C-alpha positions in Angstrom: 170.6 137.1 101.2 171.1 136.1 97.2 168.3 137.7 95.1 166.5 134.8 94.6 165.8 135.0 98.8 164.6 138.6 98.4 162.3 137.8 95.5 161.0 134.7 97.4 160.4 136.6 100.7 158.6 139.3 98.7 156.4 136.9 96.8 155.5 135.8 100.5 154.7 138.9 101.7 152.3 140.1 98.4 150.3 137.0 98.5 149.8 137.3 102.3 148.5 140.6 102.0 144.7 140.3 102.9 144.2 144.4 103.0 145.0 144.9 99.2 144.6 143.4 96.2 147.5 143.0 94.8 148.2 140.9 91.0 149.9 141.1 87.4 148.3 141.7 84.5 149.9 140.9 80.8 150.6 143.0 78.7 147.0 142.6 77.1 145.0 142.7 80.6 144.8 138.8 81.5 145.3 138.4 85.0 148.7 135.9 85.7 149.0 136.2 89.7 146.5 136.5 92.1 147.3 136.9 96.2 144.8 136.7 99.2 144.0 140.3 99.7 142.5 140.0 95.7 140.5 136.8 97.0 139.1 138.3 99.7 138.3 141.9 97.9 136.6 140.6 94.8 135.9 136.7 95.9 137.6 134.7 93.5 139.7 132.3 94.1 143.0 132.4 92.1 142.1 129.2 90.1 138.8 130.7 89.1 139.9 134.2 87.9 144.0 133.8 86.7 143.7 134.1 82.7 140.6 136.1 82.9 140.8 139.9 81.2 140.6 142.2 84.1 137.6 144.2 82.9 135.7 141.0 84.7 135.7 143.3 87.8 134.4 146.4 85.8 130.4 147.0 85.9 128.8 147.2 82.6 128.3 151.1 81.8 132.4 151.1 82.2 133.0 148.3 79.8 130.7 150.0 77.0 132.7 153.3 77.6 135.9 151.4 77.1 137.3 152.1 80.6 139.6 149.1 80.8 141.3 149.8 77.4 141.7 153.6 78.2 143.2 153.0 81.8 145.6 150.1 80.6 146.3 153.2 77.4 147.1 156.0 80.2 149.1 153.5 82.8 151.7 153.0 79.3 151.4 156.3 78.1 152.4 157.9 81.9 153.8 154.7 83.3 150.7 154.5 86.0 147.3 155.1 86.1 145.3 156.0 89.9 141.3 155.9 89.6 138.7 155.5 91.9 135.0 154.0 91.1 132.6 151.3 91.1 133.9 147.6 90.9 132.4 144.4 90.8 133.0 141.5 93.3 131.8 137.6 91.8 128.5 137.6 93.3 127.6 140.4 91.3 127.7 143.4 94.4 129.5 146.5 93.6 132.2 147.5 96.0 134.5 151.4 96.0 137.8 150.7 94.7 141.0 152.5 94.5 143.1 151.2 91.9 146.5 151.8 90.9 147.7 150.4 87.6 151.2 150.7 86.7 152.8 149.7 83.2 155.9 147.1 84.1 158.8 147.4 81.5 162.3 145.2 80.9 165.4 147.3 80.8 165.0 147.3 76.5 161.8 149.6 77.3 159.5 146.6 76.1 156.1 146.2 78.0 155.9 143.2 80.3 152.5 144.0 82.0 150.7 145.6 84.3 150.7 145.8 88.5 147.4 146.7 89.5 146.8 147.5 93.6 143.1 147.4 94.8 141.5 148.8 97.8 138.3 148.6 98.9 137.0 152.0 100.0 133.1 151.1 100.1 132.9 152.0 104.1 135.2 154.8 103.9 132.8 155.9 101.4 130.3 155.6 102.9 131.3 157.1 106.0 132.3 160.5 104.1 129.1 160.3 102.1 127.4 160.3 105.7 129.5 162.5 107.1 129.3 165.0 103.7 125.2 164.9 104.0 125.2 165.7 108.1 127.2 168.2 107.8 124.9 169.5 104.6 122.0 169.0 106.7 123.6 170.9 109.5 124.4 173.7 107.3 120.8 173.6 105.8 119.4 173.7 109.7 121.7 177.3 110.4 121.0 178.5 107.8 117.4 178.3 107.8 117.4 178.8 111.5 115.2 182.6 111.6 114.9 182.6 115.1 118.5 183.2 115.8 121.4 184.8 114.6 123.9 181.9 114.2 127.4 182.5 112.8 131.4 182.3 112.6 134.1 184.7 113.5 137.3 184.4 112.6 140.4 184.5 115.1 140.4 188.2 114.7 136.9 188.6 115.1 135.5 189.2 111.7 132.1 187.7 110.1 133.1 184.4 108.5 129.5 183.3 107.6 126.0 184.5 108.1 122.4 182.8 108.7 118.8 183.8 107.8 118.5 184.6 111.8 121.6 186.4 111.5 120.1 188.5 108.6 116.5 189.1 110.3 117.9 190.2 113.3 120.7 192.2 112.5 119.6 193.7 109.2 122.5 192.9 107.1 122.7 190.7 104.2 125.6 188.1 103.8 127.6 190.1 101.2 127.0 193.3 103.1 129.0 191.8 106.8 131.1 189.0 105.6 134.7 190.2 106.4 133.4 193.3 108.5 134.6 193.2 112.2 131.7 191.9 114.2 132.1 194.9 116.7 130.0 197.1 114.3 127.0 195.1 116.2 127.8 197.3 119.4 126.8 200.7 120.7 129.4 203.5 120.8 129.7 203.0 124.8 130.5 199.2 124.2 133.6 200.1 122.2 135.8 197.7 124.2 133.6 195.5 125.2 134.1 193.2 121.4 137.6 192.4 122.6 137.0 191.8 125.8 134.5 189.2 124.8 136.7 187.4 122.9 139.5 187.2 125.6 137.2 185.7 127.9 135.6 183.3 124.9 139.5 182.0 125.0 140.4 181.8 128.2 136.9 180.2 129.4 136.0 178.0 126.1 132.8 180.2 126.4 130.7 183.8 126.8 127.1 185.0 127.7 126.1 188.5 127.9 123.2 190.0 127.6 123.5 194.2 126.2 121.9 196.8 123.4 123.2 195.5 119.9 122.9 197.9 117.1 121.2 196.8 113.7 121.7 197.6 110.4 119.4 200.9 110.6 121.2 201.8 113.7 118.0 200.8 115.9 118.7 199.3 119.4 117.6 195.2 120.5 118.0 194.3 124.0 120.4 190.7 122.9 121.5 187.0 124.4 124.9 186.5 122.7 126.7 183.5 123.3 130.2 183.1 122.0 132.6 179.8 121.6 136.0 179.4 121.2 136.9 177.0 118.5 140.0 175.1 118.5 141.3 172.3 116.3 143.0 169.1 117.8 146.4 170.9 118.0 144.7 173.6 120.7 144.9 176.4 117.9 142.1 178.4 117.7 140.3 178.6 114.3 137.8 180.9 115.0 134.3 182.0 116.9 130.8 180.5 116.9 128.5 183.0 117.7 124.7 183.1 118.4 122.5 185.9 119.0 118.8 186.2 120.3 116.7 189.1 120.0 115.0 189.7 123.6 114.1 192.5 123.2 110.1 192.0 123.4 110.6 189.5 126.3 112.5 192.1 128.3 109.6 194.8 127.4 107.3 192.2 128.5 109.1 191.5 131.5 109.5 195.2 132.7 106.0 196.0 131.8 105.0 192.7 134.3 107.4 193.8 136.9 106.0 197.1 136.4 102.2 195.8 136.9 103.7 193.5 139.7 104.9 196.7 141.5 101.9 198.4 141.3 99.7 195.3 142.3 101.7 195.5 145.2 100.8 199.0 146.3 97.3 198.5 145.7 97.6 195.3 147.8 99.1 197.2 150.9 97.0 200.5 150.3 94.1 198.2 150.5 95.5 195.6 153.3 95.6 199.1 155.1 92.4 200.7 154.6 90.8 196.9 155.4 92.7 197.4 158.5 91.6 201.0 159.8 87.8 200.4 158.9 87.9 196.9 160.8 89.6 199.0 163.8 87.0 201.6 163.0 83.9 198.9 163.2 85.5 196.8 166.2 86.3 199.8 168.4 83.2 202.4 167.4 80.1 200.3 165.8 80.8 197.0 167.9 81.4 198.3 171.3 78.2 200.8 170.6 76.1 198.1 169.6 77.1 196.1 172.7 76.6 199.2 174.8 73.2 198.7 173.1 72.5 195.5 173.8 73.4 196.0 177.6 70.8 198.9 178.4 68.2 196.8 176.2 68.6 194.1 178.6 68.9 196.3 181.8 65.3 198.1 180.3 63.9 194.7 180.2 64.7 194.0 183.7 63.5 197.4 184.6 60.0 197.2 182.5 59.3 193.8 182.7 55.5 194.6 180.9 57.8 195.5 177.3 60.4 192.4 178.3 59.1 190.5 175.1 59.4 193.3 172.7 62.9 194.7 174.0 64.1 190.6 173.7 63.2 191.0 170.4 65.6 194.5 170.0 68.0 192.7 171.8 68.3 189.4 169.4 68.5 192.4 166.5 71.2 193.9 168.1 73.1 190.6 169.0 72.5 189.5 165.2 73.8 192.9 164.2 76.9 192.2 166.0 77.6 188.9 164.4 77.8 190.5 161.3 79.8 193.5 162.0 82.3 190.8 163.5 82.1 188.6 160.2 82.8 191.9 158.3 85.7 193.3 160.6 87.0 189.3 160.3 86.8 189.5 156.6 88.5 192.9 156.5 91.2 192.2 159.0 91.5 188.8 160.6 91.4 189.6 164.3 94.4 188.2 166.1 97.0 188.0 162.7 99.1 190.9 164.2 99.5 189.8 167.6 99.2 185.8 167.5 99.9 185.2 163.4 99.0 183.4 160.6 98.0 179.6 161.9 95.8 181.1 164.6 94.5 183.4 162.1 93.7 180.8 159.6 92.4 178.3 162.5 89.9 180.5 163.5 88.9 181.2 160.0 88.3 177.4 159.7 86.1 177.2 162.6 84.1 180.6 162.0 83.4 180.2 158.3 84.3 176.9 156.9 82.7 174.7 160.0 79.5 175.9 159.8 79.3 175.3 156.2 79.4 171.5 156.6 82.6 170.1 155.2 85.2 168.4 157.4 88.5 170.6 157.8 92.3 170.1 159.1 95.2 172.4 158.9 98.9 170.7 159.4 101.8 173.0 159.5 105.4 172.5 159.7 106.6 176.1 160.2 109.8 176.9 162.8 108.1 180.2 163.4 105.7 182.3 162.3 106.0 184.6 159.1 106.3 188.5 159.2 102.4 190.0 159.3 102.6 190.9 155.5 103.6 187.8 154.5 101.1 185.9 156.8 98.4 188.2 155.3 99.3 187.5 151.7 98.9 183.8 152.7 95.5 184.2 154.9 94.2 186.4 151.9 94.9 183.5 149.4 93.8 181.1 151.5 90.6 182.8 152.2 89.6 183.0 148.6 90.4 178.9 148.1 88.3 178.1 151.0 85.5 180.5 149.5 85.8 178.4 146.1 85.6 175.2 148.1 82.2 176.8 149.5 80.8 177.7 146.6 81.7 175.5 144.1 83.1 172.3 145.1 80.9 170.3 146.7 83.3 168.6 149.3 83.2 166.8 152.3 86.3 167.6 153.8 88.9 170.1 153.2 92.7 170.6 154.5 95.1 173.2 154.5 99.1 172.2 154.8 101.7 174.9 155.6 105.4 173.8 155.0 108.5 175.7 155.3 110.3 175.4 152.1 113.3 177.2 149.5 113.2 180.6 151.9 109.6 180.9 151.9 106.5 179.1 152.7 104.6 176.6 151.0 100.9 176.2 151.1 98.6 173.5 150.1 94.2 174.0 150.3 93.3 170.5 149.1 89.7 169.2 149.1 87.9 166.1 147.7 85.1 167.7 145.8 84.0 167.7 142.0 87.2 168.7 140.6 88.0 170.9 138.1 85.7 169.9 135.3 82.8 170.6 137.8 84.1 174.3 138.1 84.6 175.5 134.2 80.8 176.4 133.9 81.3 178.4 137.3 80.5 182.0 137.3 83.1 184.9 136.5 83.4 186.0 139.8 85.0 182.5 140.8 87.5 183.1 137.5 88.5 186.7 139.1 89.0 184.9 142.3 91.9 182.4 140.8 93.1 185.5 138.6 93.6 187.2 142.1 94.9 184.4 144.1 97.6 183.8 141.5 98.4 187.9 141.1 99.0 188.2 145.2 101.1 185.3 145.1 103.3 186.9 142.0 103.2 190.4 143.5 105.5 189.1 146.1 107.5 187.1 143.6 105.9 183.9 144.7 104.0 181.5 142.4 100.7 179.8 142.2 98.8 176.7 140.6 95.6 174.8 140.8 95.4 171.1 139.4 92.0 168.6 140.0 91.1 165.9 138.0 87.1 165.5 137.2 85.4 164.0 140.7 89.0 163.6 142.2 88.8 167.3 144.2 91.0 170.1 143.6 94.3 171.3 145.1 95.1 175.0 145.0 99.2 175.0 145.8 101.3 178.1 146.1 104.6 179.3 147.2 105.6 182.8 148.8 108.8 183.4 149.9 109.6 185.0 153.2 111.8 188.2 153.5 114.2 188.4 156.2 113.4 184.5 157.1 110.4 183.4 159.4 109.5 185.7 162.7 
């Protein structure tokens, strides 16, 4: 292709580029060419801008500082100049520009003008600023968090950053710990553990662990630790992120709660044994003796008609005492729960205690089989306390028990249509104790208990207890 053909093709290419403003300036800085990219970026058509000085594109503060003139002088002295800064469009709006000005000399060294290439980097600058601001906000958040130790390790496991939470938990200031290996936090018996944890984090991406760690002063704390391996886009390991929580207080509280539950379970077990013993003694001794007395009174009444009325009154008193003793036995140990199971015992309790008090009652269950005697007693006692509260405080017209097999245990709902929770708030302290006792009985066997309801819409006691070994 002839030289003039190359020039024509190059000129055509330059004129049609839209992503770059490419134009020429004369030796004094006046515009002498204008391409499609210049029109798109700056907003001027060629006939509006050719002949004008390129300082038209600079904001007033740059004009006052003679920036356009200094840029041309630098381009002449050094051959080219590159700069970033604000420039003006035709409509007066600003855009962030990357500008390259190249001085153009002929073969004799005479200045012929300047080539100027401008790129609009406004969107990229906004994105970079947003990213920097986001990173700064994240840095400030991480640095300011005091409940978590959040820090970075280099690929070798040395501490590379340190936040306020790490200082509070571990006791080291940043200038004391950065650069040291994180194994410094591990007790002597865990000498090989830090290396294994990093290997696991690399292999799996992350590792979570709980165990003893050391503070600067040598004291121990129970830590939850998450180590995350950090890889770049090429898959190269760049380090590790480490988050540490001090769970010492929670662990102590859980341990104390566990001990309290074990103690409560022992107390409940001892209480049930004593109740069973007393119930059997009353049933086998006192009630049988009272029944015998009643039979003798009836026999005497037949033999001594003149005293029949007095003997009948005595017999009524004995019969009443027998009824009260039977109610006592029922409260101490539900009759039949050992032989006939939970459903029979609850049904009997509803008939004996709830029925005469007035509310309609019902019992529904979908149990595949009866629970063990220990589980049955726990459920019965909670239901017993819940039903006592209904009779005392709910002013309900109906109450229903529902028992279902769920999650390896038994879930129970005791639902009434009474006054709801608000109506119970002024109740006596004994009621509050009853609620506490229900909850503690459920939690003592690793179950849960809750109560819910709204004013005028009744109340539901809802609890679940596990059935160890399944249902019998």
